[in-house]
N, CA, C and O atoms as a GROMACS GRO file, in nm:
protein
  640
    1UNK      N    1   9.049   9.372   8.352
    1UNK     CA    2   8.936   9.432   8.420
    1UNK      C    3   8.935   9.381   8.566
    1UNK      O    4   8.928   9.260   8.591
    2UNK      N    5   8.941   9.474   8.658
    2UNK     CA    6   8.943   9.438   8.800
    2UNK      C    7   8.800   9.432   8.854
    2UNK      O    8   8.725   9.529   8.841
    3UNK      N    9   8.765   9.319   8.913
    3UNK     CA   10   8.633   9.303   8.973
    3UNK      C   11   8.634   9.364   9.113
    3UNK      O   12   8.723   9.339   9.193
    4UNK      N   13   8.531   9.446   9.141
    4UNK     CA   14   8.517   9.510   9.271
    4UNK      C   15   8.413   9.440   9.358
    4UNK      O   16   8.425   9.439   9.481
    5UNK      N   17   8.312   9.382   9.296
    5UNK     CA   18   8.204   9.321   9.373
    5UNK      C   19   8.085   9.290   9.285
    5UNK      O   20   8.099   9.259   9.167
    6UNK      N   21   7.969   9.299   9.345
    6UNK     CA   22   7.844   9.263   9.277
    6UNK      C   23   7.735   9.360   9.320
    6UNK      O   24   7.736   9.412   9.431
    7UNK      N   25   7.642   9.383   9.230
    7UNK     CA   26   7.525   9.463   9.263
    7UNK      C   27   7.403   9.393   9.206
    7UNK      O   28   7.410   9.328   9.101
    8UNK      N   29   7.290   9.406   9.275
    8UNK     CA   30   7.166   9.347   9.226
    8UNK      C   31   7.049   9.418   9.291
    8UNK      O   32   7.065   9.502   9.380
    9UNK      N   33   6.932   9.382   9.245
    9UNK     CA   34   6.809   9.444   9.294
    9UNK      C   35   6.712   9.334   9.336
    9UNK      O   36   6.696   9.234   9.266
   10UNK      N   37   6.648   9.353   9.450
   10UNK     CA   38   6.542   9.262   9.491
   10UNK      C   39   6.411   9.329   9.456
   10UNK      O   40   6.394   9.449   9.476
   11UNK      N   41   6.318   9.252   9.403
   11UNK     CA   42   6.192   9.312   9.361
   11UNK      C   43   6.081   9.298   9.463
   11UNK      O   44   5.974   9.356   9.446
   12UNK      N   45   6.104   9.222   9.567
   12UNK     CA   46   5.996   9.200   9.663
   12UNK      C   47   6.020   9.260   9.801
   12UNK      O   48   5.937   9.244   9.890
   13UNK      N   49   6.131   9.328   9.820
   13UNK     CA   50   6.166   9.392   9.947
   13UNK      C   51   6.172   9.293  10.064
   13UNK      O   52   6.157   9.332  10.179
   14UNK      N   53   6.192   9.167  10.033
   14UNK     CA   54   6.194   9.066  10.138
   14UNK      C   55   6.328   8.994  10.148
   14UNK      O   56   6.337   8.891  10.214
   15UNK      N   57   6.430   9.047  10.085
   15UNK     CA   58   6.561   8.982  10.091
   15UNK      C   59   6.616   8.998  10.232
   15UNK      O   60   6.639   9.109  10.279
   16UNK      N   61   6.638   8.888  10.296
   16UNK     CA   62   6.694   8.892  10.431
   16UNK      C   63   6.845   8.889  10.422
   16UNK      O   64   6.902   8.830  10.330
   17UNK      N   65   6.910   8.952  10.519
   17UNK     CA   66   7.055   8.950  10.523
   17UNK      C   67   7.108   8.808  10.527
   17UNK      O   68   7.210   8.777  10.466
   18UNK      N   69   7.039   8.721  10.600
   18UNK     CA   70   7.082   8.581  10.609
   18UNK      C   71   7.080   8.515  10.472
   18UNK      O   72   7.170   8.438  10.439
   19UNK      N   73   6.977   8.543  10.391
   19UNK     CA   74   6.969   8.485  10.257
   19UNK      C   75   7.090   8.524  10.173
   19UNK      O   76   7.141   8.443  10.095
   20UNK      N   77   7.134   8.645  10.190
   20UNK     CA   78   7.244   8.696  10.110
   20UNK      C   79   7.379   8.648  10.163
   20UNK      O   80   7.468   8.615  10.085
   21UNK      N   81   7.395   8.644  10.296
   21UNK     CA   82   7.528   8.626  10.355
   21UNK      C   83   7.562   8.488  10.409
   21UNK      O   84   7.675   8.441  10.392
   22UNK      N   85   7.467   8.421  10.472
   22UNK     CA   86   7.498   8.296  10.543
   22UNK      C   87   7.547   8.188  10.446
   22UNK      O   88   7.489   8.168  10.339
   23UNK      N   89   7.653   8.122  10.486
   23UNK     CA   90   7.712   8.018  10.404
   23UNK      C   91   7.824   8.068  10.314
   23UNK      O   92   7.896   7.988  10.254
   24UNK      N   93   7.838   8.199  10.304
   24UNK     CA   94   7.945   8.257  10.223
   24UNK      C   95   8.043   8.334  10.310
   24UNK      O   96   8.164   8.323  10.292
   25UNK      N   97   7.992   8.412  10.403
   25UNK     CA   98   8.081   8.497  10.484
   25UNK      C   99   8.163   8.416  10.582
   25UNK      O  100   8.128   8.303  10.618
   26UNK      N  101   8.273   8.475  10.625
   26UNK     CA  102   8.361   8.414  10.723
   26UNK      C  103   8.302   8.439  10.862
   26UNK      O  104   8.284   8.555  10.900
   27UNK      N  105   8.271   8.334  10.938
   27UNK     CA  106   8.202   8.351  11.067
   27UNK      C  107   8.278   8.434  11.172
   27UNK      O  108   8.215   8.492  11.260
   28UNK      N  109   8.410   8.440  11.163
   28UNK     CA  110   8.480   8.514  11.267
   28UNK      C  111   8.517   8.657  11.227
   28UNK      O  112   8.596   8.722  11.296
   29UNK      N  113   8.462   8.705  11.116
   29UNK     CA  114   8.481   8.846  11.082
   29UNK      C  115   8.420   8.933  11.191
   29UNK      O  116   8.320   8.895  11.253
   30UNK      N  117   8.478   9.048  11.213
   30UNK     CA  118   8.416   9.152  11.295
   30UNK      C  119   8.342   9.246  11.201
   30UNK      O  120   8.389   9.275  11.091
   31UNK      N  121   8.226   9.292  11.246
   31UNK     CA  122   8.140   9.373  11.160
   31UNK      C  123   8.127   9.515  11.212
   31UNK      O  124   8.093   9.538  11.329
   32UNK      N  125   8.155   9.609  11.125
   32UNK     CA  126   8.132   9.750  11.154
   32UNK      C  127   7.990   9.780  11.108
   32UNK      O  128   7.955   9.759  10.991
   33UNK      N  129   7.909   9.829  11.200
   33UNK     CA  130   7.769   9.858  11.171
   33UNK      C  131   7.756  10.008  11.148
   33UNK      O  132   7.766  10.088  11.241
   34UNK      N  133   7.734  10.046  11.024
   34UNK     CA  134   7.722  10.187  10.990
   34UNK      C  135   7.578  10.234  11.004
   34UNK      O  136   7.492  10.160  11.052
   35UNK      N  137   7.554  10.357  10.964
   35UNK     CA  138   7.417  10.409  10.973
   35UNK      C  139   7.322  10.324  10.890
   35UNK      O  140   7.358  10.273  10.784
   36UNK      N  141   7.202  10.310  10.938
   36UNK     CA  142   7.104  10.232  10.863
   36UNK      C  143   6.975  10.214  10.940
   36UNK      O  144   6.959  10.260  11.053
   37UNK      N  145   6.884  10.146  10.875
   37UNK     CA  146   6.754  10.114  10.934
   37UNK      C  147   6.722   9.969  10.899
   37UNK      O  148   6.683   9.938  10.786
   38UNK      N  149   6.739   9.881  10.997
   38UNK     CA  150   6.707   9.740  10.983
   38UNK      C  151   6.617   9.704  11.100
   38UNK      O  152   6.661   9.703  11.215
   39UNK      N  153   6.491   9.675  11.071
   39UNK     CA  154   6.391   9.654  11.176
   39UNK      C  155   6.347   9.509  11.184
   39UNK      O  156   6.338   9.439  11.083
   40UNK      N  157   6.320   9.464  11.306
   40UNK     CA  158   6.264   9.331  11.327
   40UNK      C  159   6.120   9.330  11.281
   40UNK      O  160   6.047   9.427  11.299
   41UNK      N  161   6.080   9.220  11.222
   41UNK     CA  162   5.939   9.199  11.187
   41UNK      C  163   5.883   9.102  11.290
   41UNK      O  164   5.926   8.987  11.299
   42UNK      N  165   5.788   9.148  11.366
   42UNK     CA  166   5.725   9.063  11.466
   42UNK      C  167   5.575   9.062  11.441
   42UNK      O  168   5.511   9.168  11.442
   43UNK      N  169   5.520   8.946  11.418
   43UNK     CA  170   5.379   8.927  11.386
   43UNK      C  171   5.339   9.022  11.272
   43UNK      O  172   5.235   9.088  11.277
   44UNK      N  173   5.424   9.026  11.170
   44UNK     CA  174   5.394   9.105  11.052
   44UNK      C  175   5.409   9.255  11.067
   44UNK      O  176   5.380   9.328  10.973
   45UNK      N  177   5.452   9.303  11.184
   45UNK     CA  178   5.468   9.447  11.204
   45UNK      C  179   5.615   9.482  11.220
   45UNK      O  180   5.693   9.404  11.275
   46UNK      N  181   5.651   9.599  11.173
   46UNK     CA  182   5.787   9.647  11.191
   46UNK      C  183   5.801   9.692  11.336
   46UNK      O  184   5.718   9.767  11.388
   47UNK      N  185   5.905   9.644  11.400
   47UNK     CA  186   5.926   9.672  11.541
   47UNK      C  187   6.060   9.741  11.560
   47UNK      O  188   6.096   9.826  11.479
   48UNK      N  189   6.133   9.707  11.663
   48UNK     CA  190   6.257   9.776  11.696
   48UNK      C  191   6.373   9.736  11.606
   48UNK      O  192   6.366   9.639  11.530
   49UNK      N  193   6.480   9.814  11.618
   49UNK     CA  194   6.599   9.790  11.538
   49UNK      C  195   6.663   9.655  11.567
   49UNK      O  196   6.666   9.610  11.682
   50UNK      N  197   6.713   9.591  11.463
   50UNK     CA  198   6.791   9.468  11.479
   50UNK      C  199   6.926   9.502  11.541
   50UNK      O  200   6.980   9.425  11.620
   51UNK      N  201   6.980   9.618  11.505
   51UNK     CA  202   7.108   9.664  11.557
   51UNK      C  203   7.085   9.791  11.640
   51UNK      O  204   7.027   9.888  11.592
   52UNK      N  205   7.129   9.788  11.764
   52UNK     CA  206   7.110   9.903  11.852
   52UNK      C  207   7.193  10.022  11.805
   52UNK      O  208   7.299  10.005  11.745
   53UNK      N  209   7.143  10.140  11.834
   53UNK     CA  210   7.208  10.263  11.788
   53UNK      C  211   7.352  10.275  11.836
   53UNK      O  212   7.437  10.325  11.763
   54UNK      N  213   7.380  10.229  11.958
   54UNK     CA  214   7.516  10.243  12.012
   54UNK      C  215   7.608  10.129  11.971
   54UNK      O  216   7.726  10.130  12.008
   55UNK      N  217   7.558  10.032  11.896
   55UNK     CA  218   7.642   9.922  11.850
   55UNK      C  219   7.707   9.961  11.718
   55UNK      O  220   7.641   9.977  11.616
   56UNK      N  221   7.838   9.974  11.723
   56UNK     CA  222   7.909  10.008  11.600
   56UNK      C  223   7.998   9.893  11.553
   56UNK      O  224   8.035   9.887  11.436
   57UNK      N  225   8.031   9.802  11.644
   57UNK     CA  226   8.113   9.685  11.610
   57UNK      C  227   8.048   9.561  11.673
   57UNK      O  228   8.012   9.562  11.791
   58UNK      N  229   8.033   9.456  11.592
   58UNK     CA  230   7.983   9.328  11.643
   58UNK      C  231   8.078   9.217  11.600
   58UNK      O  232   8.131   9.219  11.489
   59UNK      N  233   8.099   9.121  11.689
   59UNK     CA  234   8.177   9.004  11.649
   59UNK      C  235   8.090   8.920  11.554
   59UNK      O  236   7.969   8.937  11.547
   60UNK      N  237   8.155   8.831  11.481
   60UNK     CA  238   8.086   8.752  11.380
   60UNK      C  239   7.972   8.669  11.435
   60UNK      O  240   7.866   8.660  11.372
   61UNK      N  241   7.991   8.608  11.552
   61UNK     CA  242   7.886   8.525  11.612
   61UNK      C  243   7.761   8.608  11.641
   61UNK      O  244   7.650   8.566  11.608
   62UNK      N  245   7.778   8.724  11.702
   62UNK     CA  246   7.665   8.811  11.736
   62UNK      C  247   7.596   8.862  11.610
   62UNK      O  248   7.473   8.865  11.603
   63UNK      N  249   7.676   8.902  11.510
   63UNK     CA  250   7.619   8.950  11.385
   63UNK      C  251   7.534   8.842  11.320
   63UNK      O  252   7.420   8.867  11.279
   64UNK      N  253   7.589   8.721  11.310
   64UNK     CA  254   7.513   8.610  11.249
   64UNK      C  255   7.387   8.578  11.328
   64UNK      O  256   7.283   8.548  11.269
   65UNK      N  257   7.396   8.583  11.460
   65UNK     CA  258   7.277   8.558  11.543
   65UNK      C  259   7.168   8.661  11.514
   65UNK      O  260   7.051   8.626  11.503
   66UNK      N  261   7.207   8.787  11.500
   66UNK     CA  262   7.109   8.893  11.474
   66UNK      C  263   7.041   8.877  11.339
   66UNK      O  264   6.921   8.900  11.327
   67UNK      N  265   7.117   8.836  11.238
   67UNK     CA  266   7.056   8.829  11.104
   67UNK      C  267   6.984   8.698  11.078
   67UNK      O  268   6.911   8.686  10.979
   68UNK      N  269   7.002   8.599  11.166
   68UNK     CA  270   6.935   8.470  11.145
   68UNK      C  271   6.823   8.443  11.244
   68UNK      O  272   6.739   8.357  11.219
   69UNK      N  273   6.819   8.514  11.356
   69UNK     CA  274   6.721   8.485  11.461
   69UNK      C  275   6.583   8.540  11.429
   69UNK      O  276   6.482   8.472  11.449
   70UNK      N  277   6.578   8.661  11.380
   70UNK     CA  278   6.449   8.726  11.354
   70UNK      C  279   6.435   8.765  11.208
   70UNK      O  280   6.534   8.795  11.140
   71UNK      N  281   6.312   8.764  11.159
   71UNK     CA  282   6.286   8.822  11.027
   71UNK      C  283   6.305   8.972  11.042
   71UNK      O  284   6.279   9.030  11.148
   72UNK      N  285   6.350   9.034  10.936
   72UNK     CA  286   6.375   9.177  10.944
   72UNK      C  287   6.342   9.247  10.812
   72UNK      O  288   6.330   9.184  10.706
   73UNK      N  289   6.327   9.376  10.821
   73UNK     CA  290   6.296   9.461  10.707
   73UNK      C  291   6.409   9.563  10.696
   73UNK      O  292   6.435   9.639  10.790
   74UNK      N  293   6.475   9.565  10.582
   74UNK     CA  294   6.590   9.653  10.561
   74UNK      C  295   6.546   9.773  10.478
   74UNK      O  296   6.490   9.757  10.369
   75UNK      N  297   6.570   9.892  10.530
   75UNK     CA  298   6.547  10.013  10.450
   75UNK      C  299   6.681  10.061  10.397
   75UNK      O  300   6.699  10.078  10.276
   76UNK      N  301   6.776  10.083  10.487
   76UNK     CA  302   6.913  10.116  10.452
   76UNK      C  303   7.004  10.032  10.540
   76UNK      O  304   6.970  10.003  10.655
   77UNK      N  305   7.119   9.994  10.489
   77UNK     CA  306   7.216   9.922  10.571
   77UNK      C  307   7.356   9.948  10.516
   77UNK      O  308   7.377   9.961  10.396
   78UNK      N  309   7.450   9.954  10.608
   78UNK     CA  310   7.590   9.981  10.576
   78UNK      C  311   7.675   9.894  10.668
   78UNK      O  312   7.695   9.928  10.785
   79UNK      N  313   7.724   9.783  10.616
   79UNK     CA  314   7.804   9.689  10.696
   79UNK      C  315   7.940   9.671  10.631
   79UNK      O  316   7.952   9.663  10.508
   80UNK      N  317   8.042   9.664  10.715
   80UNK     CA  318   8.177   9.634  10.668
   80UNK      C  319   8.231   9.519  10.752
   80UNK      O  320   8.215   9.518  10.874
   81UNK      N  321   8.295   9.421  10.688
   81UNK     CA  322   8.350   9.304  10.756
   81UNK      C  323   8.502   9.310  10.755
   81UNK      O  324   8.565   9.333  10.652
   82UNK      N  325   8.560   9.288  10.874
   82UNK     CA  326   8.704   9.292  10.893
   82UNK      C  327   8.752   9.160  10.953
   82UNK      O  328   8.677   9.096  11.027
   83UNK      N  329   8.875   9.120  10.922
   83UNK     CA  330   8.928   8.999  10.986
   83UNK      C  331   8.924   9.012  11.138
   83UNK      O  332   8.929   9.122  11.192
   84UNK      N  333   8.915   8.899  11.204
   84UNK     CA  334   8.902   8.895  11.350
   84UNK      C  335   9.005   8.984  11.421
   84UNK      O  336   8.970   9.056  11.514
   85UNK      N  337   9.128   8.980  11.378
   85UNK     CA  338   9.233   9.061  11.442
   85UNK      C  339   9.270   9.183  11.359
   85UNK      O  340   9.372   9.247  11.384
   86UNK      N  341   9.188   9.215  11.260
   86UNK     CA  342   9.217   9.327  11.171
   86UNK      C  343   9.185   9.461  11.235
   86UNK      O  344   9.107   9.470  11.329
   87UNK      N  345   9.247   9.563  11.181
   87UNK     CA  346   9.224   9.700  11.225
   87UNK      C  347   9.095   9.751  11.161
   87UNK      O  348   9.084   9.757  11.039
   88UNK      N  349   8.997   9.787  11.244
   88UNK     CA  350   8.869   9.836  11.193
   88UNK      C  351   8.879   9.985  11.169
   88UNK      O  352   8.907  10.063  11.260
   89UNK      N  353   8.856  10.023  11.044
   89UNK     CA  354   8.869  10.162  11.003
   89UNK      C  355   8.738  10.209  10.940
   89UNK      O  356   8.655  10.129  10.898
   90UNK      N  357   8.722  10.340  10.935
   90UNK     CA  358   8.608  10.398  10.864
   90UNK      C  359   8.635  10.385  10.714
   90UNK      O  360   8.741  10.425  10.666
   91UNK      N  361   8.541  10.331  10.644
   91UNK     CA  362   8.552  10.315  10.498
   91UNK      C  363   8.448  10.405  10.434
   91UNK      O  364   8.328  10.384  10.450
   92UNK      N  365   8.495  10.505  10.362
   92UNK     CA  366   8.403  10.596  10.294
   92UNK      C  367   8.411  10.578  10.143
   92UNK      O  368   8.309  10.571  10.075
   93UNK      N  369   8.532  10.570  10.091
   93UNK     CA  370   8.552  10.558   9.946
   93UNK      C  371   8.609  10.420   9.911
   93UNK      O  372   8.661  10.350   9.997
   94UNK      N  373   8.598  10.384   9.786
   94UNK     CA  374   8.651  10.256   9.741
   94UNK      C  375   8.801  10.244   9.770
   94UNK      O  376   8.847  10.137   9.809
   95UNK      N  377   8.875  10.351   9.752
   95UNK     CA  378   9.019  10.347   9.782
   95UNK      C  379   9.045  10.317   9.929
   95UNK      O  380   9.143  10.250   9.962
   96UNK      N  381   8.958  10.365  10.018
   96UNK     CA  382   8.970  10.332  10.161
   96UNK      C  383   8.956  10.181  10.180
   96UNK      O  384   9.030  10.120  10.257
   97UNK      N  385   8.860  10.124  10.110
   97UNK     CA  386   8.835   9.980  10.117
   97UNK      C  387   8.958   9.902  10.071
   97UNK      O  388   9.001   9.808  10.138
   98UNK      N  389   9.013   9.940   9.957
   98UNK     CA  390   9.126   9.869   9.898
   98UNK      C  391   9.248   9.871   9.990
   98UNK      O  392   9.318   9.770  10.001
   99UNK      N  393   9.274   9.983  10.054
   99UNK     CA  394   9.395   9.997  10.136
   99UNK      C  395   9.375   9.953  10.281
   99UNK      O  396   9.469   9.958  10.360
  100UNK      N  397   9.254   9.911  10.316
  100UNK     CA  398   9.225   9.869  10.453
  100UNK      C  399   9.230   9.717  10.465
  100UNK      O  400   9.254   9.646  10.367
  101UNK      N  401   9.206   9.668  10.587
  101UNK     CA  402   9.195   9.523  10.607
  101UNK      C  403   9.051   9.475  10.584
  101UNK      O  404   9.024   9.356  10.598
  102UNK      N  405   8.960   9.564  10.549
  102UNK     CA  406   8.820   9.530  10.525
  102UNK      C  407   8.810   9.430  10.410
  102UNK      O  408   8.869   9.450  10.304
  103UNK      N  409   8.735   9.321  10.433
  103UNK     CA  410   8.718   9.218  10.331
  103UNK      C  411   8.588   9.230  10.253
  103UNK      O  412   8.579   9.181  10.141
  104UNK      N  413   8.487   9.294  10.313
  104UNK     CA  414   8.355   9.301  10.250
  104UNK      C  415   8.287   9.429  10.293
  104UNK      O  416   8.292   9.467  10.410
  105UNK      N  417   8.223   9.497  10.199
  105UNK     CA  418   8.138   9.612  10.228
  105UNK      C  419   8.002   9.584  10.166
  105UNK      O  420   7.991   9.558  10.046
  106UNK      N  421   7.898   9.589  10.248
  106UNK     CA  422   7.762   9.560  10.204
  106UNK      C  423   7.677   9.684  10.222
  106UNK      O  424   7.668   9.739  10.332
  107UNK      N  425   7.615   9.730  10.114
  107UNK     CA  426   7.527   9.847  10.117
  107UNK      C  427   7.389   9.807  10.067
  107UNK      O  428   7.376   9.741   9.964
  108UNK      N  429   7.287   9.846  10.142
  108UNK     CA  430   7.148   9.828  10.099
  108UNK      C  431   7.085   9.966  10.097
  108UNK      O  432   7.089  10.038  10.196
  109UNK      N  433   7.027  10.003   9.984
  109UNK     CA  434   6.967  10.135   9.967
  109UNK      C  435   6.823  10.120   9.921
  109UNK      O  436   6.795  10.045   9.827
  110UNK      N  437   6.733  10.191   9.986
  110UNK     CA  438   6.590  10.190   9.952
  110UNK      C  439   6.531  10.049   9.949
  110UNK      O  440   6.444  10.019   9.867
  111UNK      N  441   6.578   9.965  10.036
  111UNK     CA  442   6.526   9.829  10.055
  111UNK      C  443   6.558   9.732   9.942
  111UNK      O  444   6.555   9.611   9.964
  112UNK      N  445   6.586   9.779   9.824
  112UNK     CA  446   6.596   9.688   9.710
  112UNK      C  447   6.730   9.689   9.636
  112UNK      O  448   6.761   9.594   9.565
  113UNK      N  449   6.810   9.793   9.652
  113UNK     CA  450   6.936   9.803   9.579
  113UNK      C  451   7.050   9.756   9.670
  113UNK      O  452   7.077   9.817   9.773
  114UNK      N  453   7.115   9.648   9.630
  114UNK     CA  454   7.217   9.587   9.714
  114UNK      C  455   7.349   9.582   9.638
  114UNK      O  456   7.355   9.537   9.524
  115UNK      N  457   7.454   9.630   9.705
  115UNK     CA  458   7.588   9.625   9.648
  115UNK      C  459   7.680   9.562   9.750
  115UNK      O  460   7.675   9.596   9.869
  116UNK      N  461   7.765   9.471   9.704
  116UNK     CA  462   7.860   9.404   9.791
  116UNK      C  463   7.998   9.419   9.727
  116UNK      O  464   8.020   9.373   9.615
  117UNK      N  465   8.089   9.482   9.798
  117UNK     CA  466   8.225   9.500   9.752
  117UNK      C  467   8.313   9.398   9.823
  117UNK      O  468   8.303   9.380   9.944
  118UNK      N  469   8.400   9.333   9.747
  118UNK     CA  470   8.484   9.225   9.800
  118UNK      C  471   8.623   9.232   9.739
  118UNK      O  472   8.641   9.283   9.628
  119UNK      N  473   8.720   9.181   9.812
  119UNK     CA  474   8.855   9.173   9.760
  119UNK      C  475   8.882   9.037   9.696
  119UNK      O  476   8.976   9.023   9.618
  120UNK      N  477   8.802   8.938   9.728
  120UNK     CA  478   8.820   8.802   9.679
  120UNK      C  479   8.732   8.775   9.557
  120UNK      O  480   8.610   8.786   9.565
  121UNK      N  481   8.794   8.740   9.446
  121UNK     CA  482   8.717   8.707   9.326
  121UNK      C  483   8.634   8.580   9.348
  121UNK      O  484   8.526   8.566   9.291
  122UNK      N  485   8.686   8.488   9.429
  122UNK     CA  486   8.610   8.367   9.462
  122UNK      C  487   8.479   8.404   9.531
  122UNK      O  488   8.373   8.351   9.496
  123UNK      N  489   8.485   8.497   9.629
  123UNK     CA  490   8.363   8.540   9.698
  123UNK      C  491   8.270   8.618   9.605
  123UNK      O  492   8.148   8.604   9.615
  124UNK      N  493   8.325   8.697   9.516
  124UNK     CA  494   8.241   8.769   9.418
  124UNK      C  495   8.160   8.668   9.339
  124UNK      O  496   8.039   8.685   9.320
  125UNK      N  497   8.225   8.563   9.292
  125UNK     CA  498   8.156   8.461   9.214
  125UNK      C  499   8.052   8.387   9.298
  125UNK      O  500   7.944   8.353   9.248
  126UNK      N  501   8.083   8.361   9.425
  126UNK     CA  502   7.986   8.294   9.513
  126UNK      C  503   7.863   8.381   9.535
  126UNK      O  504   7.750   8.331   9.532
  127UNK      N  505   7.882   8.511   9.557
  127UNK     CA  506   7.768   8.601   9.574
  127UNK      C  507   7.688   8.613   9.445
  127UNK      O  508   7.566   8.625   9.450
  128UNK      N  509   7.755   8.612   9.331
  128UNK     CA  510   7.685   8.617   9.202
  128UNK      C  511   7.594   8.495   9.188
  128UNK      O  512   7.478   8.508   9.151
  129UNK      N  513   7.647   8.378   9.217
  129UNK     CA  514   7.567   8.255   9.210
  129UNK      C  515   7.452   8.258   9.310
  129UNK      O  516   7.342   8.213   9.278
  130UNK      N  517   7.475   8.311   9.428
  130UNK     CA  518   7.369   8.322   9.529
  130UNK      C  519   7.258   8.414   9.479
  130UNK      O  520   7.141   8.381   9.491
  131UNK      N  521   7.294   8.527   9.422
  131UNK     CA  522   7.195   8.622   9.371
  131UNK      C  523   7.111   8.558   9.261
  131UNK      O  524   6.990   8.578   9.256
  132UNK      N  525   7.176   8.483   9.173
  132UNK     CA  526   7.102   8.413   9.068
  132UNK      C  527   7.008   8.308   9.128
  132UNK      O  528   6.893   8.297   9.086
  133UNK      N  529   7.055   8.233   9.226
  133UNK     CA  530   6.975   8.127   9.288
  133UNK      C  531   6.850   8.184   9.356
  133UNK      O  532   6.745   8.119   9.358
  134UNK      N  533   6.861   8.304   9.412
  134UNK     CA  534   6.745   8.366   9.478
  134UNK      C  535   6.658   8.445   9.381
  134UNK      O  536   6.556   8.501   9.422
  135UNK      N  537   6.696   8.451   9.257
  135UNK     CA  538   6.614   8.518   9.156
  135UNK      C  539   6.619   8.669   9.165
  135UNK      O  540   6.525   8.736   9.124
  136UNK      N  541   6.727   8.724   9.220
  136UNK     CA  542   6.741   8.870   9.225
  136UNK      C  543   6.754   8.924   9.083
  136UNK      O  544   6.792   8.851   8.991
  137UNK      N  545   6.724   9.051   9.066
  137UNK     CA  546   6.720   9.113   8.933
  137UNK      C  547   6.842   9.202   8.910
  137UNK      O  548   6.911   9.242   9.004
  138UNK      N  549   6.867   9.231   8.784
  138UNK     CA  550   6.974   9.324   8.743
  138UNK      C  551   7.108   9.292   8.809
  138UNK      O  552   7.176   9.382   8.857
  139UNK      N  553   7.145   9.166   8.810
  139UNK     CA  554   7.270   9.123   8.874
  139UNK      C  555   7.387   9.163   8.784
  139UNK      O  556   7.390   9.132   8.665
  140UNK      N  557   7.484   9.233   8.843
  140UNK     CA  558   7.600   9.277   8.766
  140UNK      C  559   7.726   9.263   8.852
  140UNK      O  560   7.725   9.287   8.972
  141UNK      N  561   7.833   9.225   8.787
  141UNK     CA  562   7.964   9.230   8.850
  141UNK      C  563   8.012   9.374   8.840
  141UNK      O  564   8.010   9.433   8.732
  142UNK      N  565   8.054   9.430   8.952
  142UNK     CA  566   8.108   9.566   8.953
  142UNK      C  567   8.256   9.561   8.918
  142UNK      O  568   8.331   9.480   8.971
  143UNK      N  569   8.296   9.650   8.828
  143UNK     CA  570   8.436   9.659   8.787
  143UNK      C  571   8.481   9.804   8.797
  143UNK      O  572   8.400   9.893   8.826
  144UNK      N  573   8.609   9.828   8.774
  144UNK     CA  574   8.659   9.965   8.771
  144UNK      C  575   8.586  10.047   8.665
  144UNK      O  576   8.567  10.168   8.681
  145UNK      N  577   8.547   9.982   8.557
  145UNK     CA  578   8.485  10.053   8.445
  145UNK      C  579   8.338  10.086   8.466
  145UNK      O  580   8.291  10.188   8.416
  146UNK      N  581   8.262  10.002   8.540
  146UNK     CA  582   8.118  10.026   8.548
  146UNK      C  583   8.066  10.064   8.687
  146UNK      O  584   7.946  10.086   8.703
  147UNK      N  585   8.153  10.073   8.786
  147UNK     CA  586   8.109  10.107   8.921
  147UNK      C  587   8.082  10.257   8.930
  147UNK      O  588   8.172  10.338   8.910
  148UNK      N  589   7.957  10.292   8.962
  148UNK     CA  590   7.919  10.434   8.971
  148UNK      C  591   7.897  10.480   9.114
  148UNK      O  592   7.848  10.592   9.135
  149UNK      N  593   7.930  10.398   9.212
  149UNK     CA  594   7.911  10.438   9.352
  149UNK      C  595   8.006  10.553   9.388
  149UNK      O  596   8.127  10.542   9.371
  150UNK      N  597   7.949  10.666   9.437
  150UNK     CA  598   8.036  10.777   9.476
  150UNK      C  599   8.110  10.746   9.607
  150UNK      O  600   8.215  10.804   9.636
  151UNK      N  601   8.053  10.656   9.685
  151UNK     CA  602   8.114  10.621   9.813
  151UNK      C  603   8.067  10.482   9.853
  151UNK      O  604   7.978  10.424   9.790
  152UNK      N  605   8.127  10.428   9.958
  152UNK     CA  606   8.086  10.297  10.010
  152UNK      C  607   8.014  10.316  10.143
  152UNK      O  608   8.048  10.253  10.243
  153UNK      N  609   7.917  10.403  10.143
  153UNK     CA  610   7.832  10.426  10.258
  153UNK      C  611   7.694  10.466  10.208
  153UNK      O  612   7.680  10.519  10.098
  154UNK      N  613   7.591  10.441  10.289
  154UNK     CA  614   7.455  10.473  10.246
  154UNK      C  615   7.416  10.616  10.276
  154UNK      O  616   7.326  10.671  10.214
  155UNK      N  617   7.484  10.677  10.372
  155UNK     CA  618   7.457  10.816  10.409
  155UNK      C  619   7.580  10.899  10.385
  155UNK      O  620   7.639  10.951  10.479
  156UNK      N  621   7.618  10.914  10.261
  156UNK     CA  622   7.741  10.984  10.225
  156UNK      C  623   7.748  11.123  10.286
  156UNK      O  624   7.853  11.166  10.333
  157UNK      N  625   7.636  11.194  10.284
  157UNK     CA  626   7.638  11.334  10.329
  157UNK      C  627   7.672  11.347  10.478
  157UNK      O  628   7.713  11.455  10.520
  158UNK      N  629   7.658  11.243  10.557
  158UNK     CA  630   7.689  11.253  10.700
  158UNK      C  631   7.838  11.251  10.728
  158UNK      O  632   7.881  11.285  10.838
  159UNK      N  633   7.919  11.211  10.629
  159UNK     CA  634   8.063  11.200  10.651
  159UNK      C  635   8.141  11.314  10.586
  159UNK      O  636   8.259  11.333  10.617
  160UNK      N  637   8.079  11.388  10.498
  160UNK     CA  638   8.152  11.490  10.423
  160UNK      C  639   8.153  11.619  10.500
  160UNK      O  640   8.210  11.718  10.453
   0.00000   0.00000   0.00000
């Protein structure tokens, strides 16, 4: 059974990207920022985007700064992580992910459904332990047999 990644659900809509990623991800990955809605929370109000509309690629330092500096509210998010010198490609399907240099694909849907696709079984296990430690719900390892994602993007219809 080939492990593809992990999926889980947050029940409080307060899972921050930093809670999920920091301490596990490789700091020098380059990040492809796909379509999404991630807003800063300032004085309890939703404010402007954490990621600007014209930003499609961020270096690891900038990405980590964005997800750790401000509290944020995630509605949809589509992030792909590539090695520092890797070729950044559009990833739509799981097969695209497997044949690319992409190391991680993170999807957040409707604020609470989170899926992380990884090539490293060690990282899959680390994310599983992180999800358990934060008390996330419905934690599952994704495999070839149980993965029902039609694509690795949150806005599939925009690419077809």
